[in-house]
C-alpha positions in Angstrom: 138.9 77.0 48.8 141.5 74.9 50.5 140.7 76.5 53.9 137.0 76.1 53.2 137.4 72.4 52.4 139.4 71.9 55.6 136.8 73.6 57.7 133.9 71.7 56.1 135.8 68.4 56.7 135.1 69.1 60.4 131.3 68.8 59.9 128.6 71.3 60.4 129.9 74.4 62.2 128.2 75.7 65.3 128.7 79.3 64.1 128.4 80.9 60.6 131.4 82.3 58.9 132.0 84.1 55.6 135.0 81.8 55.2 132.5 79.0 54.4 130.7 81.0 51.7 131.2 79.2 48.4 130.7 82.4 46.4 133.3 84.3 48.4 135.7 81.4 48.2 135.3 81.2 44.4 135.8 84.9 44.0 139.0 84.7 46.1 140.3 81.9 43.9 139.4 83.7 40.7 141.3 86.8 41.9 144.3 84.7 43.1 144.5 83.0 39.7 144.3 86.4 37.9 147.0 87.8 40.1 149.2 84.7 39.4 149.1 85.5 35.7 150.6 89.0 36.2 154.3 89.3 35.4 156.5 87.8 38.1 157.9 90.2 40.7 161.5 89.4 41.6 162.4 88.9 45.2 164.3 91.8 46.8 168.0 91.7 46.7 168.4 91.8 50.5 167.4 88.6 52.2 164.6 88.9 54.8 164.8 89.5 58.5 162.6 87.1 60.4 161.3 87.9 63.9 161.0 84.6 65.7 159.8 83.8 69.2 156.9 82.1 70.8 153.6 83.9 71.0 153.4 86.6 73.6 157.2 87.0 73.8 157.3 90.5 72.3 157.4 89.8 68.5 154.4 92.1 67.8 156.0 95.0 69.7 159.3 94.5 67.9 157.5 94.3 64.6 155.8 97.6 65.2 159.1 99.2 66.1 161.1 97.9 63.2 158.2 98.5 60.8 158.5 102.2 61.5 161.9 102.3 59.9 162.4 102.9 56.2 165.2 100.3 56.4 162.5 97.6 56.2 159.4 96.8 54.1 156.9 94.7 55.9 153.4 93.4 55.2 150.5 95.6 56.1 147.2 94.6 57.4 145.3 95.1 54.2 147.9 93.0 52.3 147.8 90.1 54.8 144.0 89.9 54.8 143.7 90.4 51.0 146.5 88.3 49.7 144.6 87.3 46.5 144.2 90.9 45.3 147.1 92.8 46.7 148.7 93.3 43.2 145.3 93.9 41.6 144.0 96.8 43.7 145.7 99.9 45.2 146.0 100.3 49.0 142.7 101.3 50.7 142.1 105.0 50.8 140.8 104.9 54.3 142.2 102.8 57.1 140.6 101.2 60.0 141.9 100.4 63.5 140.2 97.8 65.7 141.3 96.3 69.1 143.0 92.9 69.1 140.8 90.3 70.9 143.5 89.2 73.4 144.9 92.5 74.6 144.9 96.2 74.2 146.9 96.2 70.9 145.4 97.4 67.6 144.9 95.8 64.3 145.3 98.5 61.6 144.7 98.5 57.9 148.0 100.1 57.2 149.9 98.8 60.3 152.5 96.0 60.3 150.8 92.6 60.2 151.7 89.0 60.6 152.2 87.3 57.2 150.8 84.0 58.7 147.3 85.3 58.1 148.1 85.6 54.4 149.4 82.0 54.3 146.2 80.9 56.2 143.9 82.5 53.7 146.0 81.1 50.8 145.2 77.6 52.0 148.7 76.7 53.4 149.0 74.5 56.4 148.9 76.8 59.4 148.5 76.5 63.1 146.0 79.4 62.9 143.5 77.0 61.4 143.1 76.1 65.1 141.6 79.5 65.7 138.7 78.5 63.5 138.4 74.9 64.6 139.9 74.4 68.0 138.6 70.9 68.2 141.3 69.8 65.8 144.3 71.4 67.4 145.8 67.9 68.0 145.6 67.4 64.2 147.7 70.5 63.8 150.4 69.8 66.4 152.7 68.0 63.9 153.3 71.5 62.5 155.0 72.3 65.8 157.8 69.9 65.3 159.6 71.3 62.3 158.6 69.0 59.4 161.0 69.4 56.4 158.1 70.5 54.2 159.0 73.6 52.3 155.9 73.9 50.2 154.9 77.1 52.0 158.1 78.7 50.6 156.6 79.4 47.2 153.5 81.3 48.2 155.4 83.1 51.0 158.1 84.1 48.5 155.5 85.4 46.1 153.8 87.3 48.9 157.0 88.9 50.0 157.9 89.9 46.5 154.5 91.5 46.0 154.7 93.4 49.3 158.3 94.6 48.6 157.8 95.4 44.9 159.9 98.5 44.1 161.0 99.1 47.6 164.8 99.3 48.1 164.5 97.8 51.6 165.0 94.6 53.5 161.8 92.5 53.9 160.7 92.2 57.5 158.6 89.1 58.4 157.0 88.4 61.8 155.2 85.3 62.9 155.7 83.0 65.9 154.7 80.2 63.6 158.0 80.7 61.7 159.9 79.6 64.8 158.6 76.1 64.1 159.7 76.4 60.4 163.2 77.7 61.2 165.0 74.8 59.5 162.9 75.2 56.3 163.4 78.9 56.3 167.2 78.4 55.9 166.6 76.3 52.8 164.1 78.7 51.3 165.8 82.0 52.2 169.6 81.5 52.3 171.3 84.3 54.0 168.3 85.5 56.0 168.7 87.1 59.4 166.7 86.4 62.5 165.9 88.1 65.8 164.5 85.9 68.5 162.5 87.2 71.5 162.4 85.4 74.8 160.3 85.9 77.9 159.9 84.4 81.3 158.4 80.9 80.6 155.6 81.1 83.2 154.5 84.5 81.8 154.8 83.0 78.3 152.6 80.1 79.3 149.8 82.1 80.9 149.8 84.8 78.3 149.8 82.3 75.4 147.0 80.3 77.0 144.9 83.5 77.4 145.7 84.4 73.7 144.7 81.1 72.2 141.6 80.8 74.5 140.5 84.3 73.5 141.1 83.8 69.7 139.3 80.5 69.6 136.3 82.1 71.4 136.3 85.0 69.1 136.9 83.3 65.8 136.1 79.6 66.4 133.3 78.0 64.5 133.2 75.3 67.1 133.7 75.4 70.9 137.1 74.0 72.0 136.9 70.8 74.0 137.9 71.0 77.6 141.7 71.2 78.2 142.4 71.0 74.4 143.9 74.5 74.3 146.1 74.0 77.4 147.4 70.7 76.0 148.3 72.5 72.8 150.1 75.3 74.5 152.2 72.9 76.6 153.2 71.1 73.4 154.0 74.4 71.7 156.3 75.5 74.5 158.1 72.2 74.5 158.5 72.2 70.7 159.5 75.9 70.8 162.3 75.1 73.3 163.7 72.5 70.9 163.7 75.0 68.0 165.4 77.7 70.1 168.3 75.3 70.8 168.5 74.4 67.1 169.0 78.1 66.3 172.3 78.3 68.2 175.2 78.8 65.9 173.2 78.0 62.7 172.9 81.5 61.2 173.1 85.2 62.2 170.7 85.4 65.1 170.2 88.1 67.7 168.3 87.5 70.9 166.1 90.1 72.7 164.7 89.7 76.2 161.1 90.8 76.4 161.7 92.7 79.7 164.6 94.7 78.1 162.5 95.5 75.0 159.7 96.8 77.2 162.0 98.8 79.4 164.1 100.5 76.7 162.9 99.7 73.2 164.9 102.3 71.4 168.3 101.3 72.8 167.5 97.6 72.5 166.5 97.8 68.8 169.4 100.0 67.7 171.9 97.7 69.5 170.3 94.7 67.9 170.4 96.1 64.4 174.1 97.0 64.9 174.8 93.5 66.1 173.3 92.1 62.9 175.1 94.6 60.7 171.9 96.2 59.5 172.5 99.9 58.7 170.0 102.4 59.8 169.7 106.1 59.2 170.2 109.0 61.6 166.5 109.4 62.0 166.1 105.8 63.3 166.1 106.8 67.0 163.3 109.5 66.7 161.3 107.1 64.6 161.6 104.4 67.1 160.7 106.8 70.0 157.6 107.9 68.1 156.6 104.2 67.4 157.2 103.2 71.1 155.1 106.1 72.3 152.3 105.1 69.9 152.4 101.4 70.8 152.5 102.0 74.6 152.7 98.3 75.5 151.9 97.5 79.1 152.4 93.7 79.6 150.0 91.8 81.8 152.2 89.6 84.0 151.1 86.4 85.6 153.0 85.8 88.8 151.1 82.6 89.7 152.9 79.3 89.3 152.1 77.2 86.2 150.0 74.0 86.6 151.8 70.7 87.0 151.1 69.6 83.5 153.0 72.7 82.2 156.0 72.5 84.6 158.2 70.3 82.4 157.6 72.4 79.3 158.4 75.6 81.1 161.5 74.2 82.6 162.6 73.0 79.1 161.9 76.4 77.7 163.9 78.1 80.5 166.9 75.9 79.8 166.7 76.4 76.0 166.5 80.2 76.5 169.6 80.1 78.7 171.5 78.1 76.1 170.4 80.6 73.4 171.4 83.7 75.5 174.7 82.2 76.4 175.6 81.8 72.7 174.6 85.4 71.9 
């Protein structure tokens, strides 16, 4: 209902969406309240591992690799898109696999998924509201600058606990949006670990621009105003650079270069886990090789120079990544 109210505050949509259905929203709320009355599930003993990094920097690939290890328990597609009923219904008996709108990746019912979609559907303040109403991206940009608001911590903690219930494993959370909440995460989840992915700033810019443009065309209820998405991406790269610098020396953080992850995913992941002191079983390497073969990521590089309006943000991001890499 919170998401529905936010969308309707933007006026009459140009496209129809089930998210605006009052009956579906009320059914979602009823299920959420019923689930809330179930006995509380304790948080896992091991603090979460967060995968941070700007969009298109390799977090999805890393998530798919780590999600294949029994060392971790991570949200699955059906859980992220059904957060109001994940404790009320069993996992689906039959899974689906559909292509992601922005690339050749897959969205799978039982595959690792980004917890941000659960927060979005639960009505929390999320940058992904911009997928649905790209006209209001400027309204969402304060979320890029690391407000001290920790209100998302309670629903996220409840979601993590429900996902990890009964699993003797470390929760694994992935969302580029968490990079902009890094300071709040330290307050909410003391002792958590982080892996940050970094990529060439120009490639990050072009790939992120393509991703946001594709997602808003695919999911948007309104058409994005001209240059609104490119302005948002520039602000996101600049804000992301600031948060990367803030990560230096604040908590256990490992840094992975996108290019290295693509080139030798198994070696990079095993080395990173060892660096963070996360134990993994003898079957980790074959599991990672199988996951890497299944994911088969072939990045689309953008060798062209960035436009003048993005040059400063890309330079700032390059400098921040150098500082982060030098410290790790």
